[in-house]
C-alpha positions in Angstrom: -110.0 -180.8 -38.9 -112.3 -180.3 -36.0 -115.4 -180.2 -38.1 -118.4 -181.9 -36.5 -119.6 -182.9 -39.9 -116.3 -184.7 -40.6 -116.3 -186.3 -37.1 -119.9 -187.5 -37.5 -119.2 -188.9 -40.9 -116.3 -190.9 -39.5 -118.4 -192.3 -36.7 -121.2 -193.3 -39.1 -118.6 -195.0 -41.3 -117.1 -196.9 -38.4 -120.5 -198.1 -37.2 -121.5 -199.1 -40.7 -118.4 -201.4 -40.8 -119.2 -203.1 -37.5 -118.1 -200.8 -34.7 -120.5 -199.5 -32.0 -120.5 -196.4 -29.8 -119.3 -196.9 -26.3 -121.9 -197.1 -23.5 -121.9 -194.8 -20.5 -118.8 -195.5 -18.3 -117.9 -198.6 -20.4 -114.2 -198.2 -20.2 -114.1 -197.7 -16.4 -116.6 -200.5 -16.0 -114.4 -202.8 -18.0 -111.5 -201.9 -15.9 -113.5 -202.6 -12.8 -114.9 -205.9 -14.0 -111.4 -207.0 -15.0 -109.9 -206.2 -11.7 -107.9 -203.2 -12.9 -109.5 -200.9 -10.3 -111.8 -201.1 -7.4 -115.2 -199.4 -7.3 -114.0 -196.3 -5.4 -111.4 -195.7 -8.0 -113.9 -196.1 -10.8 -116.4 -193.7 -9.2 -113.7 -191.1 -8.7 -113.4 -190.8 -12.5 -116.6 -188.8 -12.8 -115.7 -186.8 -9.7 -112.4 -185.8 -11.3 -114.2 -184.9 -14.6 -116.8 -182.8 -12.7 -114.3 -181.2 -10.2 -115.1 -177.5 -10.0 -112.0 -176.4 -8.2 -108.4 -177.2 -7.2 -109.2 -178.9 -3.9 -112.1 -180.9 -5.4 -109.8 -182.1 -8.2 -107.1 -183.1 -5.8 -109.4 -185.1 -3.5 -110.9 -186.9 -6.6 -107.4 -187.6 -7.8 -106.4 -189.0 -4.4 -109.4 -191.4 -4.6 -108.5 -192.4 -8.1 -105.0 -193.2 -6.9 -106.5 -195.6 -4.4 -106.7 -193.5 -1.2 -110.1 -194.7 -0.1 -109.4 -198.3 -1.0 -106.1 -198.4 1.0 -107.8 -196.8 4.0 -110.6 -199.4 3.9 -108.1 -202.2 3.6 -106.3 -200.9 6.7 -109.6 -201.1 8.6 -110.6 -204.4 7.2 -107.4 -206.5 7.5 -107.4 -206.6 11.4 -111.1 -207.5 11.3 -110.4 -210.4 8.9 -107.5 -211.5 11.1 -109.6 -211.5 14.2 -112.4 -213.5 12.5 -109.9 -216.0 11.1 -108.4 -216.6 14.5 -111.8 -216.9 16.2 -113.0 -219.3 13.5 -109.9 -221.5 13.7 -110.3 -221.7 17.5 -113.9 -222.7 17.3 -113.5 -225.1 14.3 -110.4 -226.9 15.6 -110.7 -227.1 19.4 -108.2 -230.0 19.7 -105.4 -227.9 18.1 -103.2 -225.6 20.0 -104.8 -222.4 18.7 -105.0 -219.6 21.3 -108.4 -218.0 21.9 -108.6 -214.3 21.0 -109.0 -212.5 24.3 -112.1 -210.2 24.6 -109.9 -207.2 25.4 -107.8 -207.7 22.3 -110.9 -208.1 20.2 -112.4 -204.9 21.7 -109.3 -203.0 20.8 -109.5 -204.2 17.2 -113.1 -203.3 16.9 -112.5 -199.9 18.5 -109.7 -199.1 16.1 -111.9 -200.0 13.2 -114.7 -197.8 14.5 -112.3 -194.9 14.8 -111.2 -195.5 11.2 -114.6 -195.7 9.7 -115.8 -192.8 11.8 -113.0 -190.6 10.5 -114.1 -191.4 6.9 -117.8 -190.6 7.7 -116.7 -187.3 9.3 -115.4 -186.1 6.0 -118.6 -186.8 4.0 -120.5 -183.5 4.6 -117.6 -181.3 3.8 -116.8 -183.4 0.8 -120.3 -183.0 -0.5 -120.0 -179.2 -0.1 -116.7 -179.3 -1.9 -118.2 -181.2 -4.9 -121.7 -179.8 -5.0 -121.6 -176.4 -3.3 -123.9 -175.2 -0.5 -127.3 -173.5 -0.5 -126.7 -170.1 1.1 -129.2 -167.4 2.0 -128.2 -163.7 2.5 -130.6 -162.2 5.0 -130.9 -159.1 7.1 -132.9 -156.0 7.7 -133.6 -153.6 4.8 -130.8 -151.4 3.6 -128.0 -153.3 5.4 -126.2 -154.1 2.1 -127.5 -157.6 1.3 -127.9 -156.9 -2.5 -124.6 -155.1 -2.6 -122.9 -158.2 -1.0 -124.7 -160.4 -3.6 -123.3 -158.2 -6.4 -119.9 -158.2 -4.8 -119.8 -162.0 -4.6 -121.2 -162.4 -8.1 -118.9 -159.9 -9.7 -121.7 -158.2 -11.5 -125.0 -156.5 -10.8 -127.3 -159.4 -10.1 -129.5 -157.5 -7.6 -130.9 -154.0 -7.8 -129.4 -151.7 -5.2 -131.1 -148.4 -4.2 -131.4 -146.3 -1.0 -135.1 -147.2 -0.9 -135.9 -149.7 1.8 -137.7 -152.8 0.4 -136.2 -152.6 -3.1 -135.7 -156.4 -3.2 -139.1 -157.9 -3.3 -138.3 -161.4 -4.5 -135.4 -163.9 -4.1 -132.5 -163.3 -6.5 -130.3 -166.4 -7.1 -126.9 -167.0 -8.5 -124.0 -169.5 -8.1 -120.6 -168.0 -7.2 -117.3 -169.3 -6.1 -115.8 -168.2 -2.8 -112.4 -169.7 -2.4 -112.8 -173.5 -2.9 -116.6 -173.5 -2.4 -119.5 -173.0 -4.7 -122.2 -170.9 -3.0 -125.7 -171.3 -4.4 -126.7 -167.8 -3.3 -130.2 -166.4 -2.6 -130.4 -162.7 -2.0 -133.6 -162.2 0.0 -135.9 -159.3 0.8 -135.2 -157.3 3.9 -136.8 -158.9 7.0 -139.2 -156.4 8.7 -142.8 -155.9 9.5 -144.5 -154.1 6.6 -148.1 -153.2 5.4 -147.0 -153.6 1.8 -148.7 -156.8 0.5 -146.1 -157.5 -2.1 -143.2 -156.8 0.2 -144.8 -159.1 2.8 -144.7 -162.0 0.4 -141.0 -161.3 -0.2 -140.3 -161.2 3.6 -142.0 -164.6 4.0 -139.9 -166.0 1.2 -136.8 -164.6 3.0 -137.8 -166.4 6.2 -138.4 -169.6 4.4 -135.0 -169.5 2.6 -133.3 -168.7 5.9 -134.9 -171.7 7.6 -134.0 -174.1 4.7 -130.5 -172.8 3.8 -127.5 -174.9 4.8 -125.6 -171.7 5.4 -126.8 -168.2 6.3 -124.9 -165.0 5.8 -126.7 -162.6 8.2 -125.8 -159.0 7.2 -125.8 -156.1 9.7 -125.1 -152.4 9.0 -122.0 -151.6 10.9 -122.5 -147.9 10.6 -125.6 -147.9 12.9 -126.7 -149.4 16.2 -128.5 -152.7 16.1 -132.2 -152.5 15.7 -134.8 -154.7 17.4 -135.2 -156.5 14.0 -131.4 -157.1 14.0 -131.4 -158.5 17.5 -134.4 -160.7 16.7 -132.5 -162.1 13.6 -129.4 -162.7 15.7 -131.4 -164.7 18.3 -133.1 -166.7 15.6 -129.8 -167.8 14.1 -127.9 -168.5 17.4 -127.8 -172.3 16.8 -127.7 -172.2 13.0 -124.8 -172.6 10.6 -124.6 -168.8 10.1 -122.0 -166.1 9.8 -122.6 -162.5 11.0 -121.4 -160.1 8.3 -120.8 -156.5 9.6 -121.1 -154.5 6.4 -120.0 -151.0 5.6 -116.5 -151.3 7.0 -115.6 -148.2 5.0 -117.6 -146.2 7.6 -117.1 -145.7 11.4 -118.4 -148.8 13.2 -121.4 -148.1 15.6 -122.9 -151.6 15.9 -122.8 -153.8 19.0 -120.1 -156.2 18.0 -120.1 -157.9 21.4 -123.8 -158.8 21.0 -123.2 -160.4 17.6 -120.2 -162.3 18.9 -122.4 -163.7 21.7 -124.9 -165.1 19.1 -122.6 -166.1 16.2 -119.5 -168.2 16.3 -118.1 -166.3 13.3 -118.3 -162.5 12.9 -116.6 -160.9 9.9 -116.3 -157.3 8.9 -116.2 -156.2 5.3 -117.3 -153.5 2.8 -119.5 -155.0 0.2 -119.1 -151.8 -1.7 -115.3 -152.0 -2.1 -114.8 -155.8 -1.5 -112.4 -155.2 1.4 -112.7 -158.0 4.0 -113.8 -160.8 1.5 -110.8 -162.8 2.5 -112.2 -163.0 6.1 -115.6 -164.1 4.8 -113.9 -166.8 2.7 -112.0 -168.2 5.7 -115.2 -168.1 7.8 -117.2 -170.0 5.2 -114.4 -172.6 4.9 -114.5 -173.1 8.6 -118.2 -173.4 9.0 -118.6 -175.8 6.1 -115.6 -178.0 7.3 -113.7 -177.4 4.1 -110.8 -175.8 6.0 -110.2 -179.1 7.8 -110.1 -181.2 4.6 -106.7 -182.6 3.6 -106.5 -183.3 -0.1 -104.1 -186.2 0.6 -106.6 -187.9 2.9 -109.5 -190.1 1.5 -113.0 -188.6 1.4 -116.2 -190.6 0.8 -117.4 -189.6 -2.6 -121.1 -190.3 -2.7 -124.2 -191.5 -0.8 -123.6 -195.2 -1.8 -120.3 -195.1 -0.2 -121.7 -193.4 2.9 -124.4 -196.0 3.3 -121.9 -198.8 3.2 -119.7 -197.0 5.8 -122.8 -196.5 8.0 -123.6 -200.2 7.8 -120.0 -201.1 8.7 -120.2 -198.7 11.7 -123.5 -200.2 12.8 -122.0 -203.8 12.7 -119.0 -202.7 14.6 -121.2 -201.1 17.3 -123.2 -204.4 17.5 -119.9 -206.2 18.1 -119.0 -203.9 21.0 -122.5 -204.4 22.4 -122.1 -208.2 22.2 -118.7 -207.9 24.0 -120.3 -205.8 26.7 -123.1 -208.3 27.1 -120.5 -211.1 27.7 -121.3 -213.1 24.6 -118.8 -215.6 23.3 -116.1 -214.3 21.0 -117.4 -216.4 18.1 -120.8 -214.8 18.5 -119.1 -211.4 18.2 -117.5 -212.3 15.0 -120.9 -212.6 13.3 -121.1 -208.8 13.6 -117.6 -208.5 12.4 -118.4 -210.5 9.3 -121.2 -208.0 8.6 -118.7 -205.1 8.9 -116.3 -206.8 6.5 -119.2 -207.4 4.0 -120.1 -203.7 4.1 -116.5 -202.7 3.4 -116.4 -205.2 0.5 -119.6 -203.7 -0.9 -118.1 -200.2 -0.7 -114.9 -201.2 -2.6 -116.8 -203.5 -5.0 -115.3 -206.7 -3.8 -118.8 -207.9 -3.1 -121.5 -206.2 -5.1 -124.4 -207.0 -7.4 -124.7 -206.5 -11.2 -127.6 -204.1 -10.6 -125.5 -201.8 -8.3 -122.6 -201.9 -10.8 -124.9 -201.0 -13.7 -126.4 -198.2 -11.7 -123.1 -196.7 -10.9 -121.7 -196.6 -14.4 -125.0 -195.4 -15.9 -124.2 -192.0 -14.3 -121.0 -191.7 -16.3 -120.4 -189.8 -19.6 -120.4 -191.8 -22.8 -117.2 -193.8 -22.8 -115.0 -192.9 -19.9 
C-alpha cells in the first residue's frame, strides 16, 4: 500500500486494458463544457490548489463557489434589460413600448461602471496575495538590513558583522509575513565607496530598489540620520516603501519626524529580537492592499479575467461618451453590447475553443 511500483503497475494494467491517463484539467474542463460550472469557477480550482495561505485559500474558495460569476451577473443583467428595451422600441415603433430615457440609461451604465471598477480595484492586491511581491531591503551600511533579512527568514541567510560593507551581493529568499509572500532581496549598503567590488554591490542595490514593487528602507534608530539616509528617504518619497527604524532595543536618536514626512508608513522594530514585527506586518498589508481585501468578496483571479474586465469598462465608458455627445439611445446600446460580450467572455458564456484549451492546459493532470 502506497508503493509507487504498485501504483505504476496498476496504471499500466489499466491503460493496457483500454483506459487512458486524464489530460491536464480534464475533469474541470468537462464540467465547464457540460455547463456544470462557469469559467471563473473552473479557473479557481488551480488557485485553490496553489493557495499559499489562509486568505488566498478563502478567496479562491469564494470564486469556486461562484462569487465572481454572481457579481458579474449583477452587473450584466441591467445592461441586458436596457439593451432589450431599446431594441424593442427601435424594432417595433408602432407598439406602445416606452423609450428608455437617456438619464435612466446613464444611471444603468454608471452603476455597471462602479461594479466593474470595484472588481478591477482588487486585482493588484489579489495578485500579491497569490504570487507574493518582490521586496528590496535597502539602507546605509550597518543599519541592520541583513539582520532584518535573517529575522524575516527565520535563519541566517545573510552574513552579519560589525564591518561596514559586509554584504557585497544581493541575497535572496522568499518568506511569509502574515498573509503575504515576500520575495526578499537583501542588498549592499548604499554609500559612496572606492572599493570596486563593493561599488558593484551598491549599483545592484540601487537597481533592485528601483525595480522592486515594495521597498523596506532600514534606518539605524540609535543614531542621527546621515546625509546618505536623507538622500535615500528623498529618493523613496513617492515609492511603495516603508521606513523601518531598526534597533528599537536601544535609545532612539534618529529624526522620526523627517522620516514621517517622506514615508507614509514608519515602523519601529528590533531586527535582533524580533520585537515590532507585528507593526511591519500590518504596514506591509496596508501598502499592498491586502488589508482591504474581504475574503467573502470576489477578486479577479488572473490576467485573462482582468483584460475582459478592462474591455467591459472601455465599452461602458464609450456608452457614456455617446450619451454625452447626444447620440440616440439605440446607438449607445452598441457599446453596451460590447460590454455584455466582454462579461460573457470572462465567465465563459462566449469564448473560443483556443481560449478554453489554453486555460485548462495550465492545470495539473486530471483536476
